[in-house]
C-alpha positions in Angstrom: 22.0 13.4 19.1 22.1 10.5 21.4 22.0 7.0 19.9 22.3 3.3 20.7 22.1 2.4 24.4 23.6 -0.7 25.8 22.8 -1.2 29.5 25.7 -2.9 31.3 24.0 -3.1 34.6 20.3 -2.7 35.5 20.2 -3.1 39.3 21.9 -1.8 42.3 23.7 -3.8 45.0 23.6 -2.9 48.6 26.8 -1.5 50.2 26.5 -1.8 54.0 28.7 0.7 55.8 28.6 3.3 58.5 30.0 6.8 58.1 31.6 8.9 60.8 32.2 12.6 60.6 35.5 12.4 62.6 36.6 13.1 66.2 34.0 14.9 68.2 31.3 14.6 65.5 28.0 12.8 65.9 27.1 9.6 64.1 24.0 9.6 61.7 22.0 6.7 62.9 19.9 4.4 60.8 17.0 3.0 62.8 15.6 0.5 63.0 17.1 -1.1 59.8 19.2 0.0 56.8 17.6 0.9 53.5 17.7 -1.5 50.5 17.6 0.5 47.3 17.1 -1.0 43.9 16.4 0.6 40.5 15.8 0.1 36.8 16.9 2.4 34.1 15.6 3.3 30.6 17.1 5.3 27.9 15.3 7.1 25.0 16.3 9.5 22.3 14.3 12.2 20.4 15.5 15.8 20.2 17.5 15.0 23.4 18.6 11.9 25.2 16.7 11.0 28.3 17.6 8.6 31.2 14.7 7.5 33.3 15.6 6.0 36.7 13.0 4.1 38.7 14.3 3.9 42.2 12.8 1.7 44.9 13.7 1.4 48.6 12.9 -2.2 49.5 14.5 -2.0 52.9 12.9 -1.5 56.3 14.7 1.8 56.9 14.7 5.1 55.2 17.5 6.3 52.8 18.7 9.8 53.7 19.8 12.6 51.4 20.2 10.3 48.3 21.5 11.8 45.1 22.3 10.8 41.5 25.9 11.5 40.3 26.8 11.2 36.7 30.3 10.8 35.3 31.6 10.4 31.7 34.7 8.5 30.5 35.9 11.3 28.3 35.1 14.9 27.6 32.7 15.4 24.6 32.4 18.9 23.4 28.8 19.9 22.8 27.3 17.3 25.2 25.8 18.6 28.4 23.9 17.1 31.4 23.5 17.7 35.1 26.3 15.9 36.9 24.5 15.8 40.3 20.8 15.5 40.9 19.4 15.5 44.5 16.8 12.9 45.4 16.3 13.7 49.1 15.1 11.0 51.5 13.6 7.8 50.2 11.2 6.3 52.7 11.1 2.5 53.3 8.9 0.9 50.6 8.9 4.1 48.5 9.4 4.2 44.7 10.2 7.3 42.8 11.0 8.1 39.1 13.7 10.6 38.0 14.3 11.8 34.5 17.7 13.1 33.4 18.2 14.9 30.1 21.3 14.9 27.9 21.5 17.5 25.2 23.8 17.8 22.3 24.6 21.2 20.6 25.3 21.7 16.9 29.0 21.5 17.8 28.9 17.9 19.0 31.1 15.4 17.2 30.3 11.8 16.4 31.7 9.7 19.2 31.1 6.6 21.4 30.3 7.6 25.0 30.2 5.7 28.3 28.3 7.3 31.1 28.3 6.0 34.7 25.3 6.5 36.9 25.8 6.4 40.7 23.3 6.8 43.5 24.8 8.0 46.8 23.3 7.8 50.2 24.6 9.9 53.1 25.2 6.8 55.4 27.2 5.0 52.7 24.4 2.7 51.6 25.3 3.5 48.0 24.1 1.5 45.0 26.3 -0.4 42.5 27.1 1.9 39.5 25.2 1.6 36.2 27.2 2.0 33.0 25.4 3.2 29.8 27.0 3.2 26.4 25.7 5.3 23.6 26.8 7.3 20.6 26.6 11.0 19.8 26.2 12.0 16.2 27.6 15.1 14.6 25.1 17.8 13.6 23.7 17.7 10.1 21.5 20.6 9.0 18.3 20.4 7.1 18.0 22.0 3.7 14.5 23.2 2.8 13.7 23.7 -0.9 10.7 24.2 -3.2 11.1 20.9 -5.1 8.2 21.3 -7.6 5.1 23.2 -8.5 2.0 22.6 -10.5 -1.3 24.4 -11.3 -4.9 23.5 -11.8 -6.4 26.4 -13.7 -10.1 27.2 -14.3 -10.0 26.9 -18.1 -7.9 23.7 -18.1 -5.3 24.9 -20.6 -2.4 24.9 -18.1 -1.9 28.7 -18.4 -2.4 31.5 -15.9 -4.7 34.0 -17.5 -6.1 37.4 -16.1 -9.0 37.1 -13.7 -8.8 33.2 -13.8 -8.9 31.2 -10.5 -5.8 29.1 -10.3 -5.0 26.4 -7.7 -1.3 26.2 -7.0 0.4 23.1 -5.6 3.8 23.6 -4.1 6.0 20.7 -3.0 8.3 21.5 0.0 11.2 19.1 0.5 14.0 18.7 3.0 17.1 18.0 0.9 19.4 17.9 3.9 20.5 15.0 6.0 19.2 16.6 9.2 15.6 16.8 10.2 13.8 20.1 9.9 11.8 21.4 13.0 8.5 23.3 13.1 8.4 24.1 9.4 5.8 26.7 8.3 5.1 28.2 4.9 3.8 31.6 4.0 2.6 32.8 0.6 3.5 36.4 -0.3 2.0 38.0 -3.4 3.1 41.1 -5.2 1.2 43.8 -7.1 -1.8 42.7 -9.2 -2.0 39.2 -7.6 -4.8 38.3 -5.1 -5.3 35.3 -2.9 -8.5 33.4 -3.7 -10.4 30.5 -2.1 -10.5 30.8 1.7 -7.7 33.4 1.6 -5.3 31.0 3.3 -1.6 32.1 3.1 -0.1 30.3 6.1 0.6 26.6 6.4 2.0 24.7 9.4 3.9 21.6 8.2 5.6 20.7 11.4 8.6 18.4 11.5 10.0 17.4 8.1 12.5 14.5 8.2 15.5 14.3 5.9 14.5 13.5 2.3 10.8 13.9 3.0 8.3 16.3 1.4 4.9 17.9 1.9 2.6 19.5 -0.6 0.6 22.7 0.1 -2.2 24.2 -2.0 -3.5 27.7 -2.3 -5.7 29.7 -4.7 -4.8 33.0 -6.5 -5.9 35.1 -9.4 -4.6 38.3 -11.1 -6.0 41.4 -12.6 -5.4 42.6 -16.2 -2.3 44.6 -15.6 0.2 41.7 -15.9 1.0 41.3 -19.6 1.6 38.1 -21.5 5.1 36.8 -20.9 5.6 38.9 -17.7 6.4 37.2 -14.3 3.6 36.8 -11.8 4.9 37.9 -8.4 4.3 35.0 -6.0 6.9 34.1 -3.4 7.1 31.1 -1.0 8.7 31.8 2.4 9.7 28.7 4.3 10.4 29.1 8.0 12.1 26.7 10.3 12.5 26.7 14.1 16.1 27.8 13.7 16.2 31.1 11.7 19.4 30.2 9.8 17.5 27.6 7.8 14.7 29.9 6.5 14.5 30.5 2.8 12.4 32.5 0.3 11.7 31.4 -3.2 10.0 33.3 -6.0 7.8 30.9 -8.1 8.6 30.7 -11.8 5.1 31.8 -12.9 4.7 33.6 -16.2 1.4 35.1 -17.5 -0.2 33.1 -20.3 2.7 30.7 -20.6 2.4 26.9 -20.2 2.8 25.6 -16.6 3.2 22.1 -15.4 -0.2 20.7 -14.3 -0.5 19.6 -10.7 -1.5 16.1 -11.7 1.9 15.7 -13.5 3.7 15.8 -10.1 3.8 12.0 -9.7 7.0 11.3 -7.9 9.0 9.8 -5.0 11.5 11.4 -2.7 14.3 9.0 -2.1 16.0 9.0 1.3 19.3 7.3 2.2 21.0 7.6 5.6 24.3 8.9 4.1 23.7 8.8 0.4 22.2 11.2 -2.1 18.8 12.6 -1.5 17.0 13.1 -4.8 14.8 16.0 -5.6 11.1 15.2 -5.7 10.5 16.9 -9.0 7.9 14.7 -10.6 9.8 14.3 -13.9 10.0 10.5 -13.8 7.5 7.7 -13.8 7.8 4.1 -12.6 8.6 2.6 -16.0 11.9 4.5 -16.0 13.2 2.9 -12.9 14.6 -0.5 -12.3 13.8 -2.0 -15.7 14.1 -5.8 -15.7 17.0 -6.9 -17.9 15.9 -10.1 -19.7 17.5 -12.5 -22.1 14.6 -12.2 -24.5 15.5 -12.0 -28.2 13.2 -10.9 -31.0 15.7 -10.3 -33.8 13.0 -10.1 -36.6 10.8 -7.5 -34.7 10.6 -3.9 -35.9 9.4 -0.7 -34.1 8.7 2.9 -34.9 8.9 5.1 -31.8 7.9 8.7 -32.1 8.0 11.5 -29.4 6.7 14.9 -30.4 7.5 17.6 -27.9 8.6 20.8 -29.7 5.7 22.1 -31.8 6.0 25.1 -34.1 2.3 26.3 -34.2 0.8 25.1 -30.9 1.8 24.3 -27.3 4.6 21.8 -26.6 4.2 18.4 -25.1 6.8 18.5 -22.4 7.5 14.8 -21.7 6.8 13.2 -25.0 10.4 12.7 -26.2 11.5 11.5 -22.8 8.6 9.0 -22.8 9.6 7.8 -26.2 13.2 7.2 -25.2 12.0 5.2 -22.2 9.8 3.0 -24.5 12.8 2.5 -26.8 14.9 1.3 -23.8 12.1 -1.0 -22.7 11.9 -2.6 -26.2 15.7 -3.4 -26.3 16.3 -4.4 -22.6 13.0 -6.1 -21.8 11.4 -7.3 -25.1 14.6 -8.1 -26.9 14.3 -5.8 -30.0 17.5 -5.2 -31.9 18.7 -1.6 -31.6 19.0 -1.3 -35.4 15.4 -2.4 -35.9 13.9 0.5 -33.9 13.2 3.6 -35.8 13.3 6.4 -33.2 12.0 9.8 -34.3 12.2 12.9 -32.1 9.8 15.6 -33.2 8.4 14.0 -36.3 7.3 16.1 -39.3 4.5 15.1 -41.7 7.3 14.0 -44.1 8.5 11.6 -41.4 5.1 10.0 -41.0 4.8 9.5 -44.7 8.3 8.1 -45.0 7.7 5.4 -42.4 4.0 4.7 -42.9 3.3 5.6 -46.5 0.7 7.8 -48.0 -2.9 7.5 -49.2 -1.7 6.7 -52.7 1.4 4.5 -51.8 1.2 2.3 -48.7 4.8 1.0 -49.0 6.6 3.1 -46.5 10.0 2.3 -44.8 8.3 0.1 -42.2 6.5 -1.9 -44.9 9.7 -2.6 -46.7 11.6 -3.8 -43.6 9.1 -6.2 -42.2 9.7 -9.9 -42.9 6.3 -11.4 -43.8 4.7 -13.6 -41.1 8.0 -13.4 -39.0 8.2 -9.9 -37.8 6.4 -8.5 -34.7 5.7 -4.7 -35.3 5.4 -2.2 -32.4 4.5 1.4 -32.9 4.5 4.1 -30.1 3.4 7.7 -30.5 3.5 10.5 -27.9 2.4 13.9 -28.9 -0.7 15.9 -30.1 -3.6 14.4 -31.8 -6.6 16.4 -33.2 -9.9 16.0 -35.0 -10.2 17.7 -38.4 -12.4 20.9 -38.2 -14.3 19.8 -41.3 -14.4 16.0 -41.5 -14.1 15.4 -37.7 -11.7 12.5 -38.4 -8.6 11.8 -36.3 -5.2 13.0 -37.2 -1.7 12.8 -35.8 -0.3 16.3 -35.4 3.3 16.5 -36.7 5.5 19.2 -35.2 5.3 21.3 -38.4 1.5 21.0 -38.7 -0.9 23.9 -38.6 -3.7 22.7 -36.3 -6.2 25.0 -38.1 -5.5 23.0 -41.3 -4.9 19.6 -39.8 -6.7 17.8 -42.7 -3.9 19.1 -44.9 -0.9 19.3 -42.6 -1.7 16.4 -40.2 -1.3 12.6 -40.8 -4.6 10.8 -41.1 -5.4 7.9 -38.7 -7.5 6.3 -41.4 -4.4 6.2 -43.8 -2.2 5.0 -40.9 -4.4 2.0 -40.0 -5.2 1.2 -43.7 -1.5 1.0 -44.5 -0.7 -1.0 -41.4 -3.3 -3.5 -42.4 -1.4 -4.2 -45.6 1.8 -5.2 -43.8 2.1 -9.0 -43.6 3.5 -9.0 -40.0 3.3 -11.7 -37.4 1.6 -9.2 -35.0 1.1 -5.4 -34.9 0.9 -3.5 -31.6 0.0 0.2 -31.6 0.4 2.4 -28.4 -0.7 6.0 -28.5 -0.2 8.5 -25.7 -1.9 11.4 -27.4 -4.4 13.7 -25.8 -6.4 16.5 -27.4 -7.8 19.5 -25.5 -10.0 22.1 -27.0 -8.2 24.9 -25.3 -4.8 23.6 -26.5 -5.6 23.0 -30.2 -8.9 24.5 -31.1 -10.7 27.1 -29.1 -14.2 25.6 -29.7 -13.4 21.9 -30.2 -14.6 19.3 -27.6 -12.1 17.3 -25.6 -10.9 14.1 -27.3 -8.3 11.8 -25.9 -6.6 8.7 -27.3 -5.0 6.3 -24.8 
């Protein structure tokens, strides 16, 4: 790859001389006046380096059998170019353009190069040499990967079920430091899997620079012959202009098992010239990055932070514990909470809820006993399932040991939660809930209810 041009000279000077072929030979005459050649040069770099010469004969006479001759200050393996390029005659007043390509193979090393450009004329009216300085860069290959996947299924329960239309989002990323060329993606399905929608299975992505990614989407459905827990045969084939960089990746799809939703792929790909290229997986959100470190202190504040991910009787909430840890970090580093004043609970049971927030008959839970009246700010964060009771239709936290079919008995009532909080003589109380209820996830016939 050709980089960084520094033009040392941009014009030609006239050399006036007359050449003789020797004794008995004839002289090539220039009539009625000598040529006067001048030129400008440009250098550009894409897949190959390119020198563009603009040559003008400003003299009153023609230039005969002109040619461009290139020479290099040292040998560079893997760098190639034409060393001599004929121009022919250049009539008086004529201007012509000539492009000269420099190509670098995959064997080229990183090196500083000085190239000299000469224009020769048969009668000796040569131009002053031009020197061009540039850099070759050693080859770095691309590395194409399936960075992430997500589905948008017909029932909305984030599971692939028989005879259900599923839209699949696949993120293709170049994890190498070299650019990928002419990238194309093919979808290959196995037995009992069928392409839906418009039947599109081929996608042309084109060039994919180092660190960058592109998303493709396609539709598929299955028949009833793939059993619950069995793999769904869908393979992604990624092809590049150079065959050695092609890959094939079987997607990790399992029948009737939870899959990441497409809308959960909210991510960045990070590119650095020589540093680490991070996988664009979608597992992080903006709050996790670059937290401002403040000098705030709130030594009397207390917090209860709960993340419920691993449920015993219903589907898991994949990112709840991770989100809760992030909130805890935010409280200590940004809002000035003391580490010992934050009660962090991963996968809280009903007993944990009652321990910290009290019961219907006794509101004095652990949080109540720790708070300093009128001095303490209270912050509560919950990530996990929430559900309405099947009989009373009231809201409930769903502890990890709760049976959603008996949430009135095994869940923790929102009414009790708010009533007990109201009895705490705190300076302020802030409650943040990241809890979403889907009928397909908790109850087969319940309407959708979300708390945010």
